[in-house]
C-alpha positions in Angstrom: 71.1 35.6 -62.0 70.3 39.3 -61.7 66.8 38.5 -60.5 68.1 36.2 -57.8 70.5 38.9 -56.6 67.6 41.4 -56.4 65.4 38.9 -54.5 68.3 38.2 -52.0 68.8 42.0 -51.6 65.1 42.6 -50.9 65.0 39.7 -48.5 68.0 41.1 -46.6 65.9 44.2 -45.9 63.4 42.1 -43.9 64.4 41.9 -40.3 64.8 38.4 -39.0 63.8 37.8 -35.4 66.1 35.5 -33.5 65.0 32.9 -31.0 65.7 33.9 -27.4 65.6 32.2 -24.0 64.3 32.9 -20.6 66.5 30.9 -18.2 67.5 30.9 -14.6 67.2 29.1 -11.2 64.5 28.2 -8.7 65.0 27.8 -5.0 64.5 25.6 -3.1 65.4 23.4 -6.0 63.5 20.3 -4.8 60.2 22.2 -4.7 60.0 22.9 -8.4 59.8 20.5 -11.4 58.2 22.3 -14.3 57.5 25.7 -15.9 54.9 26.8 -18.4 55.0 30.2 -20.3 51.9 31.9 -21.5 51.6 35.1 -23.6 49.0 37.4 -22.0 46.4 39.1 -24.1 43.5 41.4 -23.2 41.2 38.4 -23.6 43.2 35.8 -21.6 46.4 33.9 -22.1 47.9 31.8 -24.9 50.3 28.9 -24.4 53.8 29.5 -25.6 56.2 26.9 -24.3 57.1 24.7 -21.3 60.2 23.1 -19.9 61.4 21.0 -17.0 63.1 22.5 -14.0 66.1 20.1 -13.2 68.1 20.6 -10.0 66.6 24.1 -9.7 67.7 25.2 -13.2 65.6 25.8 -16.3 65.9 27.2 -19.9 62.8 28.1 -21.8 63.1 28.8 -25.5 60.8 31.4 -27.0 60.4 30.9 -30.7 61.3 33.7 -33.2 57.6 33.9 -34.2 56.4 34.7 -30.7 55.2 38.2 -30.1 56.6 40.7 -27.6 54.6 41.4 -24.6 53.9 40.1 -21.1 54.7 36.4 -20.5 53.3 34.6 -17.5 55.5 31.9 -16.0 53.4 29.3 -14.2 55.4 27.0 -11.8 52.6 25.2 -9.8 48.9 24.7 -9.5 46.5 26.4 -9.2 47.9 28.4 -12.1 46.2 31.7 -11.0 48.2 31.7 -7.8 51.6 30.4 -8.6 53.2 32.5 -11.3 55.3 35.6 -12.0 55.3 37.8 -15.1 58.1 38.7 -17.5 58.4 41.6 -19.9 59.6 40.0 -23.2 60.6 42.3 -26.1 61.7 39.6 -28.5 65.2 41.1 -28.6 67.0 39.8 -25.5 67.8 36.7 -23.5 66.5 37.0 -19.9 68.0 35.5 -16.8 66.4 35.3 -13.4 66.3 33.7 -10.0 63.0 32.8 -8.3 62.8 32.1 -4.6 59.6 30.7 -3.1 59.8 33.2 -0.2 61.2 36.3 -1.9 59.7 36.1 -5.4 61.5 36.8 -8.7 64.8 38.7 -9.2 66.0 39.4 -12.7 69.8 39.3 -13.1 70.0 39.9 -16.9 67.3 42.0 -18.7 67.2 45.5 -20.1 63.4 45.4 -19.6 62.7 43.7 -16.3 65.5 45.1 -14.2 64.5 48.8 -14.6 60.8 47.8 -14.4 61.3 46.1 -11.0 63.6 48.8 -9.7 61.1 51.5 -10.6 58.1 49.9 -8.8 60.1 49.1 -5.7 61.4 52.7 -5.4 58.2 54.5 -6.4 56.3 52.5 -3.7 58.8 53.6 -1.1 58.5 57.2 -2.1 54.7 57.2 -2.1 54.8 55.6 1.3 57.0 58.5 2.5 54.4 60.9 1.4 51.6 58.9 3.0 53.7 58.8 6.2 54.1 62.6 6.2 50.3 62.9 6.3 49.6 60.1 8.8 52.2 61.3 11.2 50.5 64.7 11.3 53.5 66.5 9.9 53.0 70.1 8.6 56.6 71.0 7.7 56.1 72.5 4.2 59.8 72.4 3.3 60.0 68.7 4.1 56.8 68.2 2.1 58.2 70.0 -0.9 61.4 67.9 -0.7 59.3 64.7 -0.8 57.1 65.7 -3.8 60.1 67.1 -5.8 61.9 63.8 -5.2 58.8 61.9 -6.4 58.5 64.1 -9.5 62.2 63.9 -10.4 62.3 60.1 -10.0 59.2 59.6 -12.1 60.5 61.9 -14.9 63.9 60.2 -14.9 62.4 56.7 -15.0 60.2 57.6 -17.9 63.1 59.1 -19.9 65.5 56.2 -19.2 63.0 53.6 -20.4 61.9 55.2 -23.7 61.8 52.6 -26.4 61.3 49.8 -23.9 58.1 47.8 -23.1 58.6 48.9 -19.5 58.1 52.5 -20.5 54.4 52.0 -21.0 53.9 50.7 -17.5 56.1 53.2 -15.8 54.4 56.1 -17.6 50.9 54.7 -16.8 51.8 54.3 -13.2 52.7 58.1 -12.8 51.2 59.0 -9.4 49.3 62.1 -8.6 52.0 64.6 -7.4 50.9 67.9 -5.9 52.6 71.0 -7.3 52.3 72.8 -3.9 51.6 71.8 -0.4 48.1 70.3 0.1 46.2 69.3 3.2 45.3 65.6 3.5 41.6 66.1 2.5 42.7 68.1 -0.6 45.3 65.5 -1.5 42.9 62.6 -1.2 40.2 64.4 -3.2 42.7 65.5 -5.9 44.3 62.1 -6.1 40.9 60.5 -6.8 40.0 63.2 -9.3 43.2 62.6 -11.3 43.5 58.8 -10.8 42.9 57.9 -14.4 44.9 60.8 -16.0 48.2 58.8 -16.5 46.9 55.8 -18.5 44.5 54.8 -21.2 42.2 52.0 -20.4 42.2 51.1 -24.1 46.0 50.3 -24.1 46.0 46.5 -24.9 49.5 45.9 -23.3 48.3 47.4 -20.0 45.0 45.3 -20.3 46.9 42.1 -21.0 49.3 42.4 -18.1 46.6 42.8 -15.4 48.1 46.3 -14.6 44.8 48.0 -15.5 42.5 45.6 -13.7 44.8 46.0 -10.6 44.6 49.8 -10.9 40.8 49.7 -11.2 40.4 47.4 -8.3 42.6 49.7 -6.2 40.4 52.7 -7.2 37.1 50.9 -6.3 38.1 49.7 -2.9 40.5 52.5 -1.8 39.4 55.8 -3.3 36.9 56.6 -0.5 35.9 59.8 1.3 38.2 60.8 4.2 35.5 60.5 6.9 34.1 57.9 9.2 31.4 55.8 7.4 29.2 52.9 8.4 29.6 49.6 6.5 26.6 50.4 4.4 27.9 53.9 3.5 31.2 52.4 2.6 29.6 50.0 0.2 27.6 52.8 -1.4 30.7 54.8 -1.9 32.3 51.8 -3.6 29.3 51.4 -5.8 29.8 55.0 -6.9 33.4 54.1 -7.7 32.2 51.2 -9.8 30.0 53.6 -11.7 33.0 55.9 -12.4 34.9 52.9 -13.6 32.0 52.0 -15.9 32.3 55.4 -17.6 36.1 55.0 -18.0 35.6 51.5 -19.6 33.0 52.6 -22.1 35.3 52.4 -25.1 36.9 49.1 -24.2 35.9 45.7 -25.5 33.4 43.5 -23.7 36.1 40.8 -23.1 38.2 43.2 -21.0 35.1 44.6 -19.2 34.2 41.0 -18.2 37.7 40.4 -16.7 37.5 43.7 -14.8 34.0 43.2 -13.3 34.7 39.6 -12.5 37.8 40.6 -10.5 35.8 43.4 -8.7 33.0 40.9 -7.9 35.5 38.4 -6.6 37.2 40.9 -4.3 33.9 42.2 -3.0 32.6 38.7 -2.4 35.8 37.6 -0.6 35.7 40.7 1.6 32.1 40.0 2.6 30.8 43.1 0.8 27.7 41.3 -0.4 25.7 44.5 -1.3 28.6 45.6 -3.5 29.1 42.2 -5.0 25.4 41.9 -5.9 25.5 45.5 -7.4 28.4 44.5 -9.7 26.8 41.2 -10.7 23.3 42.4 -11.4 24.2 45.6 -13.1 27.3 44.6 -15.2 28.8 41.1 -14.8 25.8 38.9 -15.4 25.0 40.5 -18.8 28.7 40.6 -19.8 29.1 36.9 -18.9 26.3 35.8 -21.2 27.4 38.2 -23.9 31.0 37.0 -23.9 30.3 33.3 -23.8 31.0 32.9 -20.1 27.7 31.5 -19.0 29.4 29.2 -16.5 30.4 32.3 -14.5 26.6 33.1 -14.0 26.0 29.6 -12.7 29.0 29.8 -10.4 28.0 33.1 -9.0 24.4 32.2 -8.5 25.5 29.0 -6.7 27.8 31.0 -4.5 25.1 33.6 -3.7 22.5 31.0 -2.6 25.0 29.3 -0.3 27.0 32.2 1.0 27.0 33.1 4.7 23.9 35.1 5.5 21.8 33.6 2.7 18.5 31.8 3.4 19.2 28.1 2.9 17.6 26.8 -0.2 14.3 25.0 0.4 14.1 21.3 0.9 10.9 19.2 1.0 10.3 15.7 2.2 7.6 13.4 3.5 7.4 12.4 7.1 4.7 10.2 8.6 2.5 10.8 5.5 2.7 14.6 5.5 4.9 17.1 3.6 7.7 18.7 5.5 9.8 21.8 4.6 13.1 23.1 5.8 11.5 26.6 6.0 8.8 25.1 8.2 11.0 23.7 10.9 10.8 25.6 14.2 11.5 25.4 17.9 15.2 25.5 17.7 17.9 28.2 18.0 20.1 26.5 15.4 19.5 24.0 12.6 22.2 21.6 11.3 22.1 20.2 7.8 24.2 17.1 7.3 24.7 15.8 3.8 25.9 12.1 4.1 25.7 8.7 2.5 25.1 5.3 4.0 28.0 4.1 1.6 30.4 6.6 3.0 32.9 5.3 5.6 33.6 8.8 7.1 29.9 9.3 7.5 29.3 6.1 9.3 32.1 7.2 11.7 31.2 10.9 12.1 27.4 10.8 12.3 27.1 8.4 15.2 29.6 10.5 17.1 27.8 13.7 16.3 24.5 12.1 17.2 25.9 11.2 20.6 27.5 14.6 21.2 24.4 16.6 20.3 22.4 14.8 23.1 24.1 17.3 25.4 23.5 20.4 23.2 20.1 22.0 23.5 18.1 24.0 20.9 19.6 22.3 17.9 17.7 20.3 15.3 19.4 18.2 12.7 18.2 17.4 9.2 20.3 14.6 7.7 20.1 14.4 3.9 21.1 11.0 2.5 22.6 11.2 -1.0 21.9 7.6 -2.2 21.4 5.4 -5.2 18.6 3.6 -3.4 17.2 3.3 0.1 18.4 -0.2 1.0 21.3 0.6 3.3 20.1 4.2 4.0 17.0 2.8 5.8 19.2 0.7 8.1 21.8 3.3 8.9 19.4 6.3 9.3 17.4 4.3 11.8 20.5 4.2 14.0 20.2 8.0 14.3 16.7 8.5 15.7 17.3 12.1 17.0 17.9 13.4 13.5 15.2 14.2 10.9 15.9 12.3 7.7 15.3 12.7 4.0 16.7 10.8 1.1 17.9 12.4 -2.2 18.2 9.7 -4.8 20.8 10.1 -7.6 23.6 10.6 -5.1 26.0 13.2 -6.6 23.6 14.0 -9.4 20.6 14.3 -7.0 18.5 17.4 -6.6 19.9 18.5 -3.3 23.5 17.6 -4.0 23.3 20.1 -6.9 21.3 22.7 -5.0 23.8 22.7 -2.1 26.9 22.1 -4.3 27.9 18.9 -2.5 31.1 17.3 -3.6 32.0 15.3 -0.5 30.3 13.6 2.4 29.7 14.4 5.1 29.2 18.2 4.4 27.7 20.5 7.1 25.7 23.7 7.1 24.7 25.5 10.3 21.5 27.7 10.1 20.1 30.2 12.5 16.4 30.5 13.6 15.6 32.2 10.3 17.3 29.5 8.3 20.1 31.7 7.3 23.5 30.0 6.7 25.8 31.1 9.4 28.6 28.5 9.3 30.0 25.7 7.1 32.0 23.5 9.6 34.6 21.0 8.3 33.9 17.9 10.3 31.8 16.9 13.3 34.3 18.3 15.9 34.0 21.7 14.3 30.2 21.5 14.3 30.2 20.9 18.1 32.8 23.6 18.8 30.8 26.1 16.8 27.5 25.2 18.4 28.9 25.2 21.9 30.4 28.7 21.4 27.3 30.2 19.8 24.5 28.9 21.9 
C-alpha cells in the first residue's frame, strides 16, 4: 500500500498536458469545406489533424502528445498557397476568424494576438521611417521622435511576450534602429551591416516557421547599393548577397540550406533574374538537392532552364525527303513556331487547320509540327492536310522523346522561337499565337 502511494505521489509530479482545440469560423462559409493542420519543422511539415468546415465553422483537436510550435492550417489546394500559420504552445485553446479577402484574425490567444499586433505596428513604424527619408525630410527632431518610438515599441513588445513562443519571433525581428540621426546612405549601409544581428540562423523554431527563409530572401533581393545600377550590376550585387547568406548559413543543417536556396532560386527565376538563378543553382542548390535526397529538384530545374524564355530550344532531328533535318538548321524566317499535337486530339484537329489558314497571311514564319503519336496511321492522313507546315513524328506519344524534352502534358502546345531559335513565347492557343506573331513581326 505504501509503495502504491509513493508511486501515485511521484506520478503526480509529472505534468500532464491537456488536449486543446483550434476553432473558429471561415467566411464566406460556402467557399470552405475542410482544414488540415501540419506541425512545421526545419525539414518540412508533419501531419497533425484534419477536420471538416461546416457552415463556416470548425473545431480542430490537437492531441496532448503534439509538440508546441508553428502549425500550418491548409484550407485549399495548392497547399503551398492557401494556408495561414498559428503559434501553438500546447497550453491554450485558440479561436480565430478567417476571411478570404482579409486573412486570419485571432480572437482568443495569448500567443497569436500579440504576435499579430506587433508585426502590424512595427511595419507601420518602419514605413514612417522610410517615408521620412523618401520625402527628403531633414528635421532631426522629428527623426529622433520616430526612432525613439521604434525603440520603445520594440523593447516593450519583447518584455511583454517573455515566456511566450511569440517572443522568439518578436526578438528576432528587431529592426536596425539608429542611435542618432543618419543620412539615407548611412542608414542603408548600416542596416545591411547589422541585418543578421537580431537572430540566430540556427534557431530551429525560426527555421521551421519560414521566418528565417523570408528574412534571408528579403536580404538577398533588397539589401542593394543606394545607386543606379544596370540589370547586370543588380544581379551581381544580389550574387554577393547570396555569398553573405552562405557564410551565415555555414553552421546550419543541409536540409535547411536546401529550403533556403530553393526559395531564393524560385524567386530569382520568377523575377526573370536568370543569371542569379543559375548562380544559386550551380553553386549551391544542385549539390544540396542531391545530398539531401531531392534529386527531383535537379530534374525540375534543368527542365525549366532548357525551356525558359531566352533559352535555345532543344534540338530536334527528323528525316525529310531522305535527308536529315535539324531544328537548329532551319533558316530563312524571322520566327519559328513549334506545335506539339496529335492526330487523335480533337482540339488539335480544330486548332491546327485554323492556324494553318491564318498563317497564310503572316510572312516570315515557319512552322514545325511535332506529332505525338502511337503510330503513323492517322498522323499521315491529318498531317497531309497541313502542307505549309514541316512535320515530324515522335512515337510513344506522352512518353516519346520530344514530349519529355519539351515537357508536353497537353496538346496542342506552342513555342515561338526567334531567328536564333531562342524561346520567346509560349502562347496558349492558336489565337494567342496569331496575336503574338502579328504584334512582333
